[in-house]
N, C-alpha and C positions, 0 to 999 in steps of 0.2 A: 714595478713592473707587474702588470696582470697577467695571468695565465688561463687560456681559455680552450678547452678542447675544440679542434677544428679539424681532426682526424679521427680514425677508428680508436676505440678506446679511449684514453685521457692524452695521446699523442698529439703535439702541434705539428700539423704537416707544413706550414707557412715557416719556412728556413731560409727564402731569399725571395727579393722582389721579382727577380728575372724568372724564377721558376714558377711564380704564381700563374703567369700567363699561359704556361704549358701544364698546368695542374700536377706540376713537379714530375712529368713524363721524362725518362732518360738522364734524371739527376746524377748516376753515376759516371755517365759518360760524357756530359755535357762539360764544355769549358769557357763560359762566357766571360765569367768574373772570379774574384777570389773567393766566392762562398763555396767553390769545390773543396776548399780546406775542411767543410763539414760533409759534403756528400762524398766525396771520394779523395784522399789526399794525394793519390798517383796522378789524378788529372791536373795538379798543379804545375806538373812539367808540360802541359800543353799552353800554358798561359805566356804569351810573348813579352808582356811587360817585365820589367825587372823588379818593380815593386808596385803593388796597388792596394789600396783601401776601398773596402765596401761598407757601406751603411745602409739598414733598411728598417723601414716600419710598417706594421702590419695592423690595420684596424678591421678588428673582428667583430660581429656581431652575429651570436647564435639566439636561437629562440626555442624556449621548451615550455609547451603550454600544455596544461593535464585537463582531460575531460573524464569525469566520473562515470563509472557504467555499474555500481553494484557493490560499493564498498560496504564492509560490514562492521559490527561491534563499534568501539571507539572512533572509528573512522567512517561511519555512516553518516553521522552529523557533518554538516558542510564546514562547521567552523568558520573562520572568517573567510571562507571561499576556497577557489581551488588552487592556491597558491600564487595566481598571478603568471607574469613570464620569469621563469628560472634563469634565463641567459640575460647578458646585459654587455655592452660596448667593452670592448678589451684592446688595448694597446701593446703590441709585442714588437720589441726592438730585437735587431740582429746585428752583429759587426763582424767582418772580416780582414784579415790582413794576409799578404803573401810576398816573400821577397826570393830573390835569387841569392844562394851561397856560393854557387858556381854553375858553369853551364848546364850540367846535370844534376844538381841537387837544388831543391827548392823548400822553405819554411813557409809554413802557415800557422794562423792562429784565427779559431772561430770562438765568440761570445755570442751565446744564445740561449734559447729556453725550449729544450727538447719535448718538455712534458708540460702539460698544465691542466687544470680543471678549475670550474667555477661555477656552480649551480647555487643560487639562494631564493628561497619560497617566503612568502609571506608568513610571519612569526605563527600565527594561529591557524593555519590553513589546514585543509582536511587530512593531509598526509605528514603532519608536523612530528608524528612519533616514528616515522620513516626516515625523516630527515629534514634540516631547514637550511643549514649551509654546509656547501661541501667545497674545499678550496685545496688545490694541490700546484704546487708551483716548483720549476726545477731550471735552476740557473747553471749553465755549463759552460767551462773554460776549457778549451780542446787545442792544444799544440801538437803541431804534426810535421813530417817529413815527407818529401816526395822523391824518388829516385828514378831518373830515365837510364834505364839499362841499356837500350840500344834504341833506334830510331821507330821502332816497332811496339815496344815494351815498355813499361812504366809500373813500378810498385810505390806503396805508401803505407805509413802507419801513424798513429797518434795515440795519446794518453787524455783520458777525461777527469777533469776535476769538476764535481757534481753535486750541487747542495739541492737537498728538497726539502720543502716546507708543507705541513698538512694541518689543515683545520677541518674538523667535523663536527657539527653540532645536530642535535634534535631533543624533542622533548620526551623526558623521562615517562613511560607509561606507569611508573609506581607514585607519579604525581609531585616528584621532586622540583620539576621546573626544567629549565633549558641546560641541558650537558652538554659541555663545550669542550672537545679534546684539541690541544695543539700541542705539535711535536716537530722536530726537525733533525737532520743528520747530514754528513758530508760522506760521499761514497767516492770509488774511483773505477774507471773502465778503460777500453782501449778500441781503437778501430783500426781497421787494416782494409787495403784497396789495391786495383789493379787496373791497367789499362792496356788493350791489346789494339793495336791497328789492323783490322782484318782485311782490309783493301785500302788503296788510296784514297776512297770516299766514305768508309765505314769503319767505326771504331766501336770496340764492346769495353763497357767499363761493369766492374765487380765491387762490392764493398760489404763488409760486416762491421758491426758495432755491437759490443759485449754487454750483456747484462750488468746491471749494477746493483749490489745489496746494502742494503741500509738497516741500521737499529735506531728508528727514530725514537728520540726522548723528549719528553716535554710534560706538560702538565692539565689535569681535567680538572674543570670549574663547574659548579652546580648551583644554579641559581636558587636562592630560597633555603640553601641547605649548605653554608660554607663549610661544616664541619667534615662534607664528603669529597671536599677538594684535595688534591694530592698529586703525585708524581706518577708519571706514566710511560710505557715503552710499547714500541710495536715493530715487528721485523717486516720489511718490506721490499720487493725486489722490482725493478722497471726491467722491460723485457729487452732480450737481443733481437736484432734484426740483419736482414740480409738483402741485398738488391743487385740485380742484373740489369744492365741498361744497354740499349744500342743508341747509336746516333749516326745518321746517313747525309751526306751532302749529296742531294739528288742532282741539283743544278747550280749554278751562281745565285739563283734567287731562292730555292727551295731546299729546305732542311726537315727532316723527318726523325722522331725520336719515339722509343717505347721503352717500358720499364717494367718490371715485375718485383716487388717486394715482399717479402716475407718476416712476420713479425711475432716472435714467441711470447704470446699473450698466455699461452696455458700454464707458465708460471705462476700467474696470479689466481691463486684458488680461494684464498679466504684472508681476512687481516683482524688479529687477534689483538686487542688493546689492553693490556695487562698492567694493573697496579703494581708500582715498586714501591710504595709507601703505604703504611697503613692508615685508616681513616674512617669516619662514620660510613663511608659508601663502600667498604669492606677491608679485608687483611691484604697486606702485599702478596702479591702472587694472583689474585683474584680477578676476575675477567669484567672489565668496565663495559665492554661491547665486543660484539664480533659481526663483521661484516663478509657475507658471502658473495663471492665472485663465479667461480667455476669457469672461467674463461676458456676459450678456445684461441688457438693459433689462426692468423688470417693471413691471406695473401691479396695485397694489392696490385691493379693492373692500370697503366696508364699510359695513352697514345698523346703525340703533340707534334706540332708542325710549325716553322717559322717561316715568313715569306718575307724576303728583304725587297723593299720598295724602290730605294736607292741606298747610295753610301752611308747616309745617316739615319736611315729609318727601317726598323724591322718590326713585323707584326707577328704576334704570337697566338698559338690556339691550343687547346687542350682538352682531353677528356680523362675520366678515370672512374673506376669502381673500387671503392674502398669499404669491404664487410667489416660489420661490427664483430669483437669478440665475444660479446654478451649474447645470454639466451632468455627467453620468454619467462623461464621458472625464477631465475636469479637476479634480472634487472630490478633495480630500485630506482627512485626520483633522483638520486644523489648522482647518478649518470644514464640519463633515459637514452642511450645510444642505439641506433639502429645502421642499418645499410646506408651506405652513401653512394651518390652519384655525383660528380664534379663537371662541371662547365666553365670553361676558363677562357680567358682573352687577354691580350696586353699588348703594349707597345714598347718598343725600345728606340731612343734617340740619342745620338751622339753629338752634343753640343760643341764638342772639340776634339782634338786628336787625343787628348787625356782623359774626357771624362764621357761616361756611359749614363742616361738616365733610363730607368726601367719604372713603368707603372703597369698593375696586372690586377685583375678582377676576377674572383671565382664564386659561384654559386653552388652550393652543397643542396642536393634534393637528398631528403633524408626520408627514409620509411617510417610511418608510425610505430612506436615502440609500446609494446604491451607492457602492463604493470599488474603484478599479482602478487603484493609482498605482505607476509603475514609477521605481526608481531603480537606481543601479550595484549589480548583483548579486542583484537580485531584485524581486519585486512583490507588494504587498499587495493582496488580493482578499478583500472580504466586503461586509458593510453595517452600518451603524449605525441603531439603534434611540433614538428621539429623542423629547423632549416638553419643554414648557417650562410652568412654573407661575408667575404674577405675582399678588402682593398689594400693593395700594398704598393709602397713606393720605395725606390733604391736609387743611390747614387753610387758609382765607382770611379775612381780617380787614379790613373796610374803617373807614375814619376820615377 
């Protein structure tokens, strides 16, 4: 599985094929398929099927292209160029399952990748001292329960078992060669949600997903200086988030939805990679490298609409504004993120009473991201032109 940043920060916003066509607006209040096991476990009680399996694949193509505007020192020379395109195709799969335990209680299971980052530049590029490869991949297993309290109110809760793998490489300013850090860990979290039927045609959904703490452990390798290799660790936390969504059936053909999602990115201030074994690179307890983030919390806004052509076909539309948690001072080529505007559309087709096929496409218009990153010996100064395209396909089957 390849993870690729497709939302603000290093979040992967593509968690269901049905949601792609609506730019994931109304995620905590919709109940189209068993992907609600991820978005809001309380919404599982709205599913009419006894059991349902949903599988999705998302093809994501980001583009991050650097333009130099006055780099200095050891980054003034062009090296092998401007790094090429730091983004590449990625395939991100999801899987969901829901089943009825009794008329009021539902069980759900989500298998997905909620966080991901992958940027890789040409090895000898101008900014090689600030980063060459950056990869972060999270794989999540999330069982949950949803309980229908009465006809107008449901609650739900789940737990997450999440594995995080990280790779960071860059060229040493001391001339030792390429320094590569690889580490991983497993963490635990939880999520809760509720659904309230405000009127016969409108419902509200709310969900919260906890932060997860990691102590990543692994190895650092230094090309050309094997004696500097050793063991490392780094403390890291993925953020918590909360969503409030509305879903309204205007008439038999038209559905409207809206969503506001807060993400606590401000917990990510810095990353210190520490040696846990002595080597030629330094004693145990010494710092291999430090990455400054100083990120801020964000609020994502989304609106969407569905139009039913007939009993088998539904058209989807969506818009969203997804602000970046980064800033112009601490932003680096490892994640040249900026504010994003989503435009999305999709189609749902029911080939049978049991089957539902969803196809969705989204384009993210991303503001140019300013880079002014200093390391020993020079400063990388310029900007990235960014964009992301997402194509999703999903199939749900009830039985």
